[in-house]
C-alpha positions as a Markdown table, in Angstrom:
| # | Residue | x | y | z |
|---|---|---|---|---|
| 1 | Unk | 95.3 | 164.7 | -67.5 |
| 2 | Unk | 97.1 | 161.3 | -66.8 |
| 3 | Unk | 99.1 | 159.7 | -69.6 |
| 4 | Unk | 100.0 | 156.2 | -69.1 |
| 5 | Unk | 103.5 | 155.2 | -70.2 |
| 6 | Unk | 103.8 | 152.9 | -73.1 |
| 7 | Unk | 105.9 | 150.0 | -72.0 |
| 8 | Unk | 108.4 | 149.0 | -74.9 |
| 9 | Unk | 109.2 | 145.3 | -75.1 |
| 10 | Unk | 112.8 | 144.5 | -74.5 |
| 11 | Unk | 114.8 | 143.7 | -77.6 |
| 12 | Unk | 115.6 | 140.1 | -78.3 |
| 13 | Unk | 118.3 | 138.4 | -80.3 |
| 14 | Unk | 117.4 | 137.2 | -83.8 |
| 15 | Unk | 116.9 | 133.5 | -83.9 |
| 16 | Unk | 118.4 | 132.9 | -87.4 |
| 17 | Unk | 120.5 | 129.9 | -86.6 |
| 18 | Unk | 119.1 | 126.4 | -86.7 |
| 19 | Unk | 120.3 | 123.3 | -84.9 |
| 20 | Unk | 122.8 | 122.2 | -87.5 |
| 21 | Unk | 124.2 | 125.8 | -87.7 |
| 22 | Unk | 124.8 | 125.8 | -84.0 |
| 23 | Unk | 126.3 | 122.3 | -84.2 |
| 24 | Unk | 128.7 | 123.4 | -86.9 |
| 25 | Unk | 129.8 | 126.5 | -85.0 |
| 26 | Unk | 130.6 | 124.3 | -82.0 |
| 27 | Unk | 132.5 | 121.8 | -84.1 |
| 28 | Unk | 134.3 | 124.5 | -86.0 |
| 29 | Unk | 135.4 | 126.2 | -82.8 |
| 30 | Unk | 136.6 | 122.9 | -81.2 |
| 31 | Unk | 138.5 | 121.8 | -84.2 |
| 32 | Unk | 140.6 | 124.9 | -84.5 |
| 33 | Unk | 143.9 | 125.5 | -86.5 |
| 34 | Unk | 146.0 | 124.1 | -83.5 |
| 35 | Unk | 144.7 | 120.5 | -83.9 |
| 36 | Unk | 146.3 | 120.5 | -87.4 |
| 37 | Unk | 149.7 | 122.0 | -86.2 |
| 38 | Unk | 150.3 | 120.9 | -82.8 |
| 39 | Unk | 150.2 | 117.0 | -82.9 |
| 40 | Unk | 153.5 | 116.6 | -84.7 |
| 41 | Unk | 155.2 | 119.0 | -82.1 |
| 42 | Unk | 153.5 | 117.2 | -79.2 |
| 43 | Unk | 154.8 | 113.9 | -80.7 |
| 44 | Unk | 158.3 | 115.2 | -81.1 |
| 45 | Unk | 158.4 | 115.9 | -77.3 |
| 46 | Unk | 156.6 | 112.8 | -75.9 |
| 47 | Unk | 157.0 | 109.9 | -78.4 |
| 48 | Unk | 155.3 | 106.5 | -78.6 |
| 49 | Unk | 152.3 | 105.7 | -76.4 |
| 50 | Unk | 152.7 | 109.0 | -74.4 |
| 51 | Unk | 151.5 | 111.1 | -77.2 |
| 52 | Unk | 147.9 | 109.6 | -77.4 |
| 53 | Unk | 147.8 | 109.4 | -73.6 |
| 54 | Unk | 148.7 | 113.2 | -73.6 |
| 55 | Unk | 145.8 | 113.9 | -75.8 |
| 56 | Unk | 143.4 | 111.8 | -73.9 |
| 57 | Unk | 144.3 | 113.6 | -70.6 |
| 58 | Unk | 143.9 | 117.0 | -72.4 |
| 59 | Unk | 140.5 | 115.9 | -73.7 |
| 60 | Unk | 139.4 | 114.9 | -70.1 |
| 61 | Unk | 140.6 | 118.1 | -68.6 |
| 62 | Unk | 138.8 | 120.1 | -71.3 |
| 63 | Unk | 135.6 | 118.0 | -70.7 |
| 64 | Unk | 135.4 | 118.9 | -67.1 |
| 65 | Unk | 135.7 | 122.6 | -67.8 |
| 66 | Unk | 133.0 | 122.3 | -70.7 |
| 67 | Unk | 130.7 | 120.5 | -68.2 |
| 68 | Unk | 131.2 | 123.5 | -65.8 |
| 69 | Unk | 130.2 | 126.0 | -68.5 |
| 70 | Unk | 127.2 | 123.7 | -69.5 |
| 71 | Unk | 125.9 | 123.8 | -65.9 |
| 72 | Unk | 126.4 | 127.5 | -65.3 |
| 73 | Unk | 125.0 | 128.4 | -68.7 |
| 74 | Unk | 121.9 | 126.6 | -68.0 |
| 75 | Unk | 121.2 | 129.0 | -65.1 |
| 76 | Unk | 121.0 | 132.1 | -67.3 |
| 77 | Unk | 118.7 | 133.2 | -70.0 |
| 78 | Unk | 120.6 | 136.3 | -71.1 |
| 79 | Unk | 123.7 | 136.7 | -73.3 |
| 80 | Unk | 127.1 | 137.6 | -72.0 |
| 81 | Unk | 128.9 | 134.2 | -71.4 |
| 82 | Unk | 131.8 | 134.3 | -68.9 |
| 83 | Unk | 131.3 | 138.0 | -68.3 |
| 84 | Unk | 127.6 | 137.5 | -67.3 |
| 85 | Unk | 128.6 | 134.6 | -65.1 |
| 86 | Unk | 131.4 | 136.3 | -63.4 |
| 87 | Unk | 129.3 | 139.5 | -62.8 |
| 88 | Unk | 126.5 | 137.5 | -61.1 |
| 89 | Unk | 129.2 | 135.6 | -58.9 |
| 90 | Unk | 131.9 | 138.2 | -58.1 |
| 91 | Unk | 130.7 | 141.6 | -59.1 |
| 92 | Unk | 131.3 | 144.2 | -61.8 |
| 93 | Unk | 135.0 | 144.6 | -61.4 |
| 94 | Unk | 135.9 | 141.0 | -61.7 |
| 95 | Unk | 133.4 | 140.8 | -64.7 |
| 96 | Unk | 135.2 | 143.8 | -66.3 |
| 97 | Unk | 138.6 | 142.0 | -66.0 |
| 98 | Unk | 137.1 | 138.8 | -67.4 |
| 99 | Unk | 135.5 | 140.6 | -70.3 |
| 100 | Unk | 138.5 | 142.4 | -71.4 |
| 101 | Unk | 140.8 | 139.4 | -70.9 |
| 102 | Unk | 138.4 | 137.4 | -73.0 |
| 103 | Unk | 138.7 | 140.0 | -75.7 |
| 104 | Unk | 142.5 | 140.0 | -75.5 |
| 105 | Unk | 142.8 | 136.3 | -75.7 |
| 106 | Unk | 140.4 | 136.0 | -78.5 |
| 107 | Unk | 142.4 | 138.7 | -80.5 |
| 108 | Unk | 145.8 | 137.2 | -79.8 |
| 109 | Unk | 144.4 | 133.6 | -80.6 |
| 110 | Unk | 143.2 | 134.9 | -83.9 |
| 111 | Unk | 146.6 | 136.2 | -84.5 |
| 112 | Unk | 148.1 | 132.7 | -83.8 |
| 113 | Unk | 145.6 | 131.1 | -86.2 |
| 114 | Unk | 146.7 | 133.5 | -88.9 |
| 115 | Unk | 150.3 | 132.7 | -88.3 |
| 116 | Unk | 149.4 | 128.9 | -88.5 |
| 117 | Unk | 147.7 | 129.5 | -91.8 |
| 118 | Unk | 150.9 | 131.1 | -93.1 |
| 119 | Unk | 152.9 | 128.1 | -92.0 |
| 120 | Unk | 150.3 | 125.7 | -93.6 |
| 121 | Unk | 150.5 | 127.6 | -97.0 |
| 122 | Unk | 154.2 | 127.7 | -96.8 |
| 123 | Unk | 154.4 | 124.1 | -97.6 |
| 124 | Unk | 152.8 | 124.8 | -101.0 |
| 125 | Unk | 153.9 | 128.4 | -101.5 |
| 126 | Unk | 157.1 | 129.2 | -99.6 |
| 127 | Unk | 156.9 | 132.9 | -100.3 |
| 128 | Unk | 154.0 | 133.5 | -98.0 |
| 129 | Unk | 155.9 | 132.5 | -94.9 |
| 130 | Unk | 157.6 | 135.9 | -94.5 |
| 131 | Unk | 157.7 | 139.5 | -95.8 |
| 132 | Unk | 155.1 | 141.4 | -97.8 |
| 133 | Unk | 153.4 | 138.2 | -99.4 |
| 134 | Unk | 152.6 | 136.8 | -96.0 |
| 135 | Unk | 151.1 | 140.2 | -94.8 |
| 136 | Unk | 149.0 | 140.6 | -98.0 |
| 137 | Unk | 147.7 | 137.0 | -97.7 |
| 138 | Unk | 146.8 | 137.3 | -94.0 |
| 139 | Unk | 145.2 | 140.7 | -94.4 |
| 140 | Unk | 143.3 | 139.3 | -97.4 |
| 141 | Unk | 141.9 | 136.4 | -95.4 |
| 142 | Unk | 141.0 | 138.4 | -92.3 |
| 143 | Unk | 139.2 | 141.0 | -94.4 |
| 144 | Unk | 137.2 | 138.4 | -96.2 |
| 145 | Unk | 136.1 | 136.8 | -93.0 |
| 146 | Unk | 135.2 | 140.2 | -91.6 |
| 147 | Unk | 133.2 | 141.1 | -94.6 |
| 148 | Unk | 131.1 | 137.9 | -94.4 |
| 149 | Unk | 130.4 | 138.6 | -90.8 |
| 150 | Unk | 129.2 | 142.0 | -91.6 |
| 151 | Unk | 127.0 | 140.8 | -94.5 |
| 152 | Unk | 124.8 | 139.0 | -91.9 |
| 153 | Unk | 124.2 | 135.9 | -89.8 |
| 154 | Unk | 122.9 | 133.7 | -92.5 |
| 155 | Unk | 126.0 | 134.2 | -94.7 |
| 156 | Unk | 128.3 | 133.6 | -91.7 |
| 157 | Unk | 126.4 | 130.3 | -91.0 |
| 158 | Unk | 126.9 | 129.2 | -94.4 |
| 159 | Unk | 130.6 | 129.8 | -94.4 |
| 160 | Unk | 130.9 | 128.2 | -90.9 |
| 161 | Unk | 129.0 | 125.0 | -92.3 |
| 162 | Unk | 131.3 | 125.0 | -95.3 |
| 163 | Unk | 134.5 | 125.3 | -93.1 |
| 164 | Unk | 133.3 | 122.6 | -90.8 |
| 165 | Unk | 132.7 | 120.2 | -93.7 |
| 166 | Unk | 136.1 | 121.2 | -95.0 |
| 167 | Unk | 137.7 | 120.3 | -91.6 |
| 168 | Unk | 135.9 | 117.1 | -90.8 |
| 169 | Unk | 136.4 | 115.4 | -94.2 |
| 170 | Unk | 140.3 | 115.5 | -94.3 |
| 171 | Unk | 140.4 | 114.6 | -90.7 |
| 172 | Unk | 138.2 | 111.5 | -91.3 |
| 173 | Unk | 140.3 | 110.5 | -94.2 |
| 174 | Unk | 143.5 | 111.0 | -92.4 |
| 175 | Unk | 142.1 | 108.8 | -89.5 |
| 176 | Unk | 141.0 | 106.1 | -91.9 |
| 177 | Unk | 144.2 | 106.1 | -93.8 |
| 178 | Unk | 146.2 | 106.0 | -90.6 |
| 179 | Unk | 144.5 | 102.8 | -89.3 |
| 180 | Unk | 146.7 | 100.9 | -91.7 |
| 181 | Unk | 149.8 | 102.1 | -90.2 |
| 182 | Unk | 149.2 | 101.3 | -86.6 |
| 183 | Unk | 151.9 | 99.2 | -85.0 |
| 184 | Unk | 150.7 | 97.6 | -81.7 |
| 185 | Unk | 154.3 | 97.0 | -80.7 |
| 186 | Unk | 154.8 | 100.7 | -80.3 |
| 187 | Unk | 152.1 | 101.0 | -77.7 |
| 188 | Unk | 153.2 | 98.2 | -75.4 |
| 189 | Unk | 155.8 | 100.2 | -73.5 |
| 190 | Unk | 156.2 | 103.8 | -72.3 |
| 191 | Unk | 159.6 | 105.2 | -73.3 |
| 192 | Unk | 161.3 | 107.3 | -70.7 |
| 193 | Unk | 160.8 | 111.1 | -70.9 |
| 194 | Unk | 162.4 | 114.1 | -69.2 |
| 195 | Unk | 160.7 | 116.7 | -67.2 |
| 196 | Unk | 161.5 | 119.2 | -69.8 |
| 197 | Unk | 159.8 | 117.1 | -72.6 |
| 198 | Unk | 156.8 | 116.6 | -70.4 |
| 199 | Unk | 156.4 | 120.4 | -69.6 |
| 200 | Unk | 156.9 | 121.3 | -73.2 |
| 201 | Unk | 154.3 | 118.9 | -74.3 |
| 202 | Unk | 151.9 | 120.1 | -71.5 |
| 203 | Unk | 152.2 | 123.7 | -72.7 |
| 204 | Unk | 151.6 | 122.6 | -76.3 |
| 205 | Unk | 148.5 | 120.6 | -75.3 |
| 206 | Unk | 147.2 | 123.5 | -73.2 |
| 207 | Unk | 147.4 | 125.7 | -76.3 |
| 208 | Unk | 145.3 | 123.1 | -78.2 |
| 209 | Unk | 142.8 | 122.9 | -75.4 |
| 210 | Unk | 142.4 | 126.5 | -75.0 |
| 211 | Unk | 141.1 | 126.8 | -78.6 |
| 212 | Unk | 138.3 | 124.8 | -77.2 |
| 213 | Unk | 137.3 | 127.7 | -74.9 |
| 214 | Unk | 135.5 | 129.5 | -77.7 |
| 215 | Unk | 132.9 | 126.7 | -77.7 |
| 216 | Unk | 132.7 | 126.2 | -74.0 |
| 217 | Unk | 130.5 | 129.4 | -73.3 |
| 218 | Unk | 128.3 | 128.5 | -76.3 |
């Protein structure tokens, strides 16, 4: 007796996110914690007109990488991001290295964001900058985010939407308020900077731009 095998359809990802949810995820990943903490440190190294020029150059460099990811991502219909792209181009071993390095950098990046939260909260609550209070606050925030993620994709999307609005509103207000303090005379000349200042600013800008990498594969 011949028994034909039953072909099971391949599992697919749930399409639970809408256009605005995906947009919010991209915006929330691009506007990371570093963009709130790094500008003052960059300005301390390269003052005057060099500061906005540095951010413009950083944005252009990030845009070129983002366009590369957009192009290569359009050639695949499966999930996997950089791991999938590397495996197709260079094989399993290179993809293995990329996958683990991506996991490591995201874990360490999350730790840096948590440290930045402690610094930001320290302006209002100095006790959280060190010791047990700092540990408790950061563990609580991390656990709450993990709990929302475990609850489901819709709950995570709602939180991301709220966080995105919470970031864009103060940034917009800050920009609007800052327009009144622009002094064109400060932008007419480029003050001299040392190689040490330029290299330090470059490292800080690289840290800001690498936060964008979470949205590039998306």
